N, C-alpha and C positions, 0 to 999 in steps of 0.2 A: 457414578462416574461424573467427573467434572472436568471442564476445560477452561483454562485461563490463558488466552492468547495475549502475550505481552509484546510481541513483535510480529508484524509491523504495527505501528500505532495508527490511529485514525488519521487519514489524509497524508500519511508518509508518501514521499515520492519514491517509487520503486523502479528498478530496471528489469532486465530479462531474467535475472537470478534473484528470486524473492526469498529472503530469509524468514522462516517461521520459527518462533520460539515462545515458550511459555511453560506452564505446568499443567499436567493432566494425570489422571489416574483414578484410583478408587477401587481397584480390583487387583488381583494377583499380578497380572499383566493384561492390559487391555489394548485392543486394536482401535485406533482412531483414524479418521479419514480427513482429507482436506480437499477443498475445491476452490479454484481461483477462476473467476468468471466475470463477464460483463454483459451477459444476455445473448451474445452471439456465438461465443466459443468458450471452452472451459478446459482447465488442466486439473486432473484429479490424481489422487494417490492415497497412500495409507502409511501408518507407522505404529509402533508399539510404545506404550508408556505405562508406568507403574513401577513400584519398587520391589515387587516380588512378594510383598506381605500385605497387600491391600491398601497401600498408601499411594501418595502422589510422587511424581518424579518430573524433573525438568525435561523438556524436549527441545531440540534444535535441529532444523533441517533446511536445506536450500532447494528450492523448486525452480527448475529451469522452464520458463514459459516462452522461450524464444521461437518455438515452432507454432505457438498458438496464433490464430488469425483474429486477434482482438481488433475491433473496429473503433472502440471508444477509449477515452483516456481515463475513465473511472473503472476500477476493478473492485470486486468484492472478494476478500479472503475469508473462507469459512473453514473452521475446524470443528469436528463433531464426532460423537460416538454413534455407531449404527447398532440399533437394537437387534439382537439375535432372534428375537421373537417375531417381529414383523417388518424389520428393515427401516423403521422410523429413524430419523436423524435426531439424536438426543443431545442435550447440553451444548447446542450449537453456539459457537462464538463467531460473530461476523464483524469484519473490519473493512470499511471502505478505504481504498488507497488510490493514489494518482499514478498512472502508468506513464513514466517519463518518455519512453520511446514513441508514444503517440503525440507528445508535445514538441519534442526536439529530435530531429533525425540523429541517430547515433548516440542517443542519451547515454551518459556515463556517470554523472553526478550532478549536484547542484551547489551553488554558492548562496550565501546568505547576504543580502544587501539591506542595510539599515537606511530607511527613507530619510532624506534630508529635507529641510524646509524648501518648499517650492518645487520639489520633484513630483512627477506624475508617472504612471505606468508607461506612458509614451516615452518620456525622457529616459527612464531606466532601461526600457527595451532598446532604445537607440544606443545607449552606452554599451550594453552587453551584446546586442545582436546586430548593430549597425543600422537598424531601421525601427522607427517607432511603430510602424504597422504591425510589428510582431508582439505588441503589448498583450495580446490574447494568451500568449504562452505563459506570461506571468500570472494572469488571472486564473488560468487553468491549473497551474501548479500550486496555487494558494487558496483552495476553496474554503478553508477554515479561517483564513485571515482577511481575504478580499471578498467582500459581499457585493461591492459596487465597483467596477473597474474604473469609474471616474473619480473615486475618492480613496486616497491613501493619506496617511498621517505621518508627520515627522516622528521618528523613533520606531515606527512599525518595521518589523523584519519580514522581508519578502524573499522567498526562495527563487533563485534564478537557475533553471535547468540548463546544463551544459551538454553539448554534443560534440561530435567529431568535427 
């Protein structure tokens, strides 16, 4: 059994409906499980994958996490095969993602902003949110890009979460 989780990608910003996609299989048809969690709450489920002859097949599903009581803006998406022998989680694929609704109330999507000469996260937050004090939203939404919220570089692409 193998699992290749292709969506979401590492540090994607996700909303209340998280799309899972990839390739899994290696048996006639196998059951796979998923878990989306952040250490306080989790959403779990399962699906079938395989091509009916021992090969692999693509999978795609949407997981509604709107009822979860997530407290953090970082989630982990896990997809794995459960061993029928002992219940062990095998071939687990784990992807960290950013949970947009914890960053911006009413999160619906994000814009991409290309940093211009002289801009800071403060000035970008002021442009999009009306207050530079909300710069932390930009830092939280870009963990793979922004390692120090005091330093951004011209040409850098910053995701700007949008809400209602």
